[in-house]
N, C-alpha and C positions, 0 to 999 in steps of 0.2 A: 353442462358443467356439473350436473347433479351429483353423482356418487364418486366421481373420480378423485375429488379433493377431500372427501369426507370419510371414506372408509377407514383409512389409517392416518388421519390428519395429525401431523406432529409439529404444529406451529402454535402461535399464541404464547410462546415461552418468553414473556417480556422481561422477566428477571434476568434471563440469560442474555437477552439483547442489551439491557442496561449494563450488566457486568462487563461484557466484552467491549462495549463502546468506552466505558470509563477506564478500563484497564489500558487499552491502547492509547487513548487520548491523554491520560495522565502520564503515561510513560513517555510519550513523544514531547509533551509540554514540559516535562521536568528536564529533559535533556536539551531542548532547544531554547528554553527560557525566553519567550517572545517579549520584546519591548517596543519595537517600532510598529507603526500601523501595518506595513507590508507583512511583517511577521505574524501579527494577529490575524490579518486577512487570510494568509496562507493556512494558519492553524484552523481558522473557521471553515475553510473549504475542506480541510482534512476531516474535521468533525462531521461535516455534512456527508462526506464520503463514507465514514464509519456508520453513521445512522442509516444511510441507504443500504449498506452492505448487511449489517446484522439484523435490521428490521426484516429484510427479505430472507435471511438465512434462518431465523428463528421465530420471527413475529408473524409476518403476513407475506405469502409468496406472490407479490404483485406481478412479477415478470411471467410467472406461470399462468396466471389468470389472463394476462394480455395475450399470451400465445394461444391459449384455448379460445379466447374470444375471436381472434383473427383467423386461426387455422383449424379450430376444432380440437378434438381430443386425440387425434391420431399420433401426435408427437409425444404425448404424455403417457408414461407407463400406467397400466391399470392392473392391480390396485396401486394407488398413489402412496408412496412412502416419503419420509423426509428427504432421503437421498435423491429421490426423483426430482427434487427442486434444483439439483445441480444441472445447469444447462448443457455442459459438456457431455454428461452422462445421458440426459434425456434426449437431446437433439442429435448427437453425433455418434458417440462411442457405445452407448448402452449403459443401463443402470448398474450393471455389475462392476463398472469401472469408476463409479462415483467415489468410492473410498480411496482409489488411487489418486484422483485429482485432489481430494481433501488432504491426503498425506503430503503430496508434493507441494501444494499451496502452503501448508503449515510449515514445512521445511524452509520455504522461501521467507515466510513471515518471521520466523525465529532467527534466521540468518540475518535479515535486515535489522532486527532488534539488537543482535549482538554487534553488528558493524556500527550502529549508532552509538552504542555504549562504549565501544573501543575508541571511536573518534572523540567522543565527549571527554573521556578520561584523559586523553593526551592534551586536549585543549585546556582542560582544568589545571593540569600540572604545569602547563607552559608559562603561566603567569604573564600573559600579554606579549610573549615572544612568538615569532613566526615559527610554526611547527612544520618541519619538513622530513621528519623521521617516522619510523613505525609505519602505520597504515597510510600516513600522509606522503610516504615515498612513492606510493602507487596511484593515489587519487587526491585531488585537492579538496574535495568535499565529500568525505566518506559518510557523514551523517545524512546528507541528501541522497547519496548512493543507497544507504540503508532504507530510506523512505521509498525510493523508487522500487527497490526489491520487494518491500512490503506490499506496495500497490500491485506489482506484478503477481505476487503470491496470492493476493485476494482474487485477482482475475482468474487465476488457475483454480483456486479453491472453490469459489462460489461467484461466478460472473452473473451480473444482472444488467438489465438495460441501462439503469441509472448509473451504476458504477462504471460501465463501459464508456458512457458518455462523459462522466466526470473525470476519469483517469487522465486524459491528456490535459485537461484544464488544471488539475492538481499538480501534475508533473511540471507543466509550464510555469505555474506560480512559483514552485521551488527553484526552477532554473533561473527565473528572473531574480529571485531573492539571492541566489548564489552570485549572480553577476553584480548585484548591488554590493554584496559583501566584498567582492574582489576589488571594486573601486575603492572601498574604505581601506583594504589591505595595501593597495598600491599607493594610496596617499600616505599611509603610515610607514611602510617599509621600503618604498621606492624600488630601486633596481634589484634589491634582494628578492622581493616578491615577483617582479617581472621575469627574472631568470628562472625562478621556481615554476612560474606559470608556463613558461615556454618549454619546460622539460617534463612536466607532469600533467596528465590528462585530468579533466574536471571530475568525471563521475565513474568511469570504468577504466581499469588498467589497460595498458597497451598489451596486445598479444603479439609476441615475437616468435616466429617459427625459425628454428635453427636448421 
């Protein structure tokens, strides 16, 4: 492990770790406004996901150390640069493609953030009415759709062993939360919501081929 991770070591950037965690966490918390235990629990899992992600992206490349420990240095580019920490680039496609994955992942993340904000804006303006227009014509839970897209974006941008393991847990937590919210909506709006539910998919729009 000697020189591979030390020649051009670009980690230990803890201020960047903290900034990215707080930025995404505050953004999501502000739009979802958790109140119930399940909502706080899901947000806590999301916070842990962000810590795992950005700690390895800028703080300490744990996944890379694990790979070197198990398989040796043959999978890790030498000299080691920050972009070498991208598993897609190091293990499969080559380091020169790291920026491509970073770019695609960033597009996914910002797309998710935009979808969350659009969904929240419609809910805020609805004043406790059932929203079935705008983005809600295509999916019942656009804010959770945005979160899923963000999670997918992070796995494209900078996959790690921990985030790969946490992703299905996090997505499952928000799917369960969406189902609980739908029970509340059914109790509140009755047949109006059931008709809407039967015609509009939960998270991703229907693809129709003409």
